[in-house]
C-alpha positions in Angstrom: 113.2 118.6 82.6 115.0 120.4 86.0 115.0 119.6 88.8 112.5 122.4 89.9 109.9 122.1 87.0 110.3 118.0 88.0 109.5 119.2 91.9 106.8 121.0 90.5 105.5 118.5 88.8 104.9 115.3 91.6 103.8 118.6 94.2 100.9 118.9 91.6 100.0 114.9 91.1 100.4 114.9 94.7 98.3 117.4 96.9 96.0 119.7 95.9 96.3 121.8 99.1 100.0 122.1 99.2 100.5 123.3 95.1 99.4 126.3 94.6 100.8 127.7 97.7 104.7 126.5 96.7 103.8 127.2 93.1 103.6 131.2 94.1 106.4 131.9 96.0 108.9 133.3 94.8 112.8 131.6 94.1 114.8 129.7 96.8 111.9 130.1 98.9 110.2 128.0 96.4 113.0 124.9 96.4 113.0 125.4 100.1 109.2 124.9 100.5 109.1 122.1 97.3 112.3 120.7 99.4 110.6 119.8 102.7 107.6 119.2 101.8 108.6 116.3 98.9 111.2 115.0 102.0 108.0 114.7 104.4 105.8 113.6 101.5 107.9 110.6 100.7 108.6 109.0 104.5 104.8 109.8 105.0 103.6 107.9 101.5 106.2 104.8 103.6 104.2 105.4 106.8 100.5 104.9 105.0 101.8 102.2 103.3 98.7 99.9 102.1 100.6 96.6 101.9 104.2 96.8 104.4 103.8 95.5 107.3 104.8 98.0 109.7 108.6 96.5 111.2 109.4 97.2 107.7 108.0 100.7 107.7 109.9 101.1 110.7 113.0 99.4 109.6 112.8 101.8 106.0 112.4 105.2 107.6 115.1 104.9 110.1 117.3 103.9 107.6 116.3 107.0 105.6 116.9 108.7 109.0 119.4 107.6 109.0 121.3 108.3 106.0 120.1 112.3 106.6 122.0 112.3 109.3 125.2 111.7 107.2 124.5 114.0 104.6 127.3 116.6 104.6 127.2 118.3 101.3 125.1 116.3 99.3 124.2 112.4 99.3 125.4 109.4 97.0 123.5 108.4 93.8 122.6 105.4 95.7 122.8 106.5 99.3 118.8 106.0 99.7 117.8 103.0 97.2 120.1 100.8 98.8 117.9 101.0 102.7 114.8 100.6 100.1 116.6 96.7 99.6 113.8 94.6 98.4 110.7 97.4 99.0 112.2 99.3 95.9 109.7 97.9 93.6 106.6 98.9 95.7 108.1 102.4 96.9 105.8 105.3 95.7 108.0 107.3 92.9 107.7 110.2 95.5 109.3 108.3 98.2 112.5 107.1 95.8 113.1 110.0 94.4 114.1 111.4 97.9 117.5 112.0 97.2 116.2 114.6 94.9 113.8 116.2 96.8 116.8 117.0 99.6 119.4 118.3 96.9 116.8 120.5 95.8 116.9 122.6 98.5 119.4 125.6 98.8 122.6 124.8 100.2 122.4 127.6 103.4 118.9 125.5 104.6 119.1 122.3 103.3 120.7 121.1 106.7 118.0 122.3 108.5 115.3 120.2 105.9 117.1 117.4 106.7 117.5 117.4 110.2 113.3 118.1 110.4 112.9 114.5 107.7 115.2 112.4 110.1 113.8 113.5 113.0 110.2 113.4 111.1 111.2 109.9 110.3 112.3 108.7 114.3 109.1 109.5 114.9 107.3 108.1 112.2 109.0 104.7 113.0 108.6 105.4 117.4 104.1 105.9 116.3 104.5 102.8 113.5 106.0 100.0 116.0 103.4 101.6 118.3 100.6 100.8 115.2 99.4 104.0 116.1 97.7 103.5 119.7 96.3 106.6 120.7 94.8 106.3 123.8 95.1 110.0 125.8 94.9 113.4 124.4 98.3 113.7 125.4 99.0 110.8 122.8 97.7 113.0 120.2 99.6 115.6 121.7 102.4 113.4 120.5 101.6 112.1 117.3 100.1 115.6 116.3 103.3 117.5 116.7 105.2 114.6 115.7 104.2 114.8 111.4 102.8 118.5 112.0 103.4 120.5 114.4 107.2 120.2 114.0 106.5 120.5 110.4 104.8 124.4 111.9 108.2 124.6 113.2 110.5 124.2 110.4 108.6 127.0 108.2 109.2 129.3 110.6 112.8 128.7 110.5 112.2 129.0 106.6 111.0 132.1 106.4 113.4 133.3 108.7 116.0 132.1 106.7 114.5 133.9 103.5 113.6 137.3 105.3 114.0 137.5 108.5 110.1 136.8 109.0 110.3 136.5 113.2 106.6 134.5 113.9 105.4 133.1 117.4 106.9 129.4 117.5 104.2 127.8 120.2 101.3 128.9 117.5 103.0 127.1 114.9 103.2 123.8 116.4 99.3 124.8 116.3 99.4 125.4 113.1 101.0 122.3 112.1 98.8 120.4 114.4 95.1 122.1 113.8 95.8 121.0 110.0 96.9 117.6 111.0 94.0 117.3 113.3 91.3 118.4 109.9 93.3 115.2 108.1 92.6 112.7 110.5 89.0 113.9 111.2 88.2 113.9 107.2 90.3 110.5 107.1 88.7 108.3 110.2 87.0 106.0 108.1 89.7 104.8 105.3 92.2 104.1 109.1 89.6 102.6 110.2 89.5 99.9 107.5 93.6 100.1 107.5 93.0 98.7 111.4 94.1 102.6 112.7 92.5 104.5 114.7 93.8 108.3 115.9 90.9 109.1 117.9 92.4 108.5 121.6 90.2 106.2 123.9 86.2 107.5 123.9 86.7 110.2 122.0 84.4 110.8 118.8 84.6 113.5 116.0 83.3 115.9 118.4 86.1 115.7 120.0 88.5 115.8 117.3 86.1 118.5 116.1 87.0 120.4 118.9 90.5 120.1 119.5 90.8 120.9 115.5 89.2 124.2 116.5 91.3 125.0 119.1 94.4 124.8 117.5 93.2 126.3 114.5 92.4 129.7 116.4 96.2 129.8 117.6 96.8 128.7 113.7 95.1 131.8 112.9 96.4 134.0 115.6 100.1 132.8 114.0 99.0 133.6 110.5 97.4 137.1 111.4 101.0 138.0 112.7 102.3 137.5 109.8 103.9 140.5 107.8 102.6 141.1 103.8 104.6 138.9 101.9 105.4 135.3 101.0 105.0 133.2 104.4 101.3 135.5 104.7 101.0 134.3 101.0 101.6 130.6 101.4 100.2 130.1 105.5 96.5 131.6 104.4 95.7 128.8 101.5 96.3 125.5 104.1 94.6 127.3 106.5 91.5 128.6 104.7 90.9 125.0 103.5 90.9 123.8 107.0 88.5 125.5 108.2 86.3 125.2 104.9 86.6 121.2 105.3 86.6 121.3 109.1 83.1 123.2 108.5 81.9 120.7 105.9 82.5 117.9 107.6 80.6 119.2 110.7 77.6 119.1 108.0 77.8 116.0 107.2 79.7 116.5 103.6 82.9 113.6 103.2 85.7 116.8 102.2 85.6 119.5 100.2 84.5 119.0 96.9 87.2 120.4 94.1 84.6 123.7 93.0 84.7 124.6 97.4 88.3 124.4 96.8 89.2 126.2 93.5 87.0 128.9 95.6 88.2 129.3 98.8 91.8 130.0 96.9 90.9 132.2 94.8 88.7 133.6 98.1 92.4 134.0 99.6 94.5 135.5 96.8 91.7 137.8 96.1 92.4 139.5 99.6 96.1 138.8 99.4 96.2 141.1 96.4 
């Protein structure tokens, strides 16, 4: 199986939200976005690892960041695995394969993806060292930028690289922030069981719901300003699912059902035809 098809297979196994919009992207752009998503997912799996202590997470993430920063025209076969050390057996496949995901991107955009992943790994290491203590809305803004808003900026750069699509970069940050805020709300109970609380002091679910809504309004503006084409086709799906998830949570559901997800995706894809 070639690397592109293998990446799509791993995508399908790891994300029902992003597999479909990535799978419909045209050649070249598909490899770029797949590379970006899987590199980010590789470090995210380390940040969320249930068995590693925070110091180990921070060390692994910083090592990955430094390895990415050393990239020139690629990476040695063992460039990342050396840094995993004794933890290699416990890491998820998507994390262990980060070298392959980094090499999947087309050469002319790959360094931007390496840079974004390196910066995010450093930010994740910082938050792991603080045990993800969020005390204020300012803290929440910093965290949601570091792990999601910056992804919105990367996507804007990828759209511009592919076909010159111009975007509002402030709205791009809100696109990432809004999706992350929905995830924080959806996963709150699960996060609490591992001793992590992303809610600022004194905040409840209604406050996070309002925070997510404020950012999704700007995310809507980001998407509506996109011209017809692959960037619009991609962004509409996760944004629609974020709105749907927020509505489901407000109505007392834990998450969208699989049938809900498929119905929303069908609705979006029919509208774009």
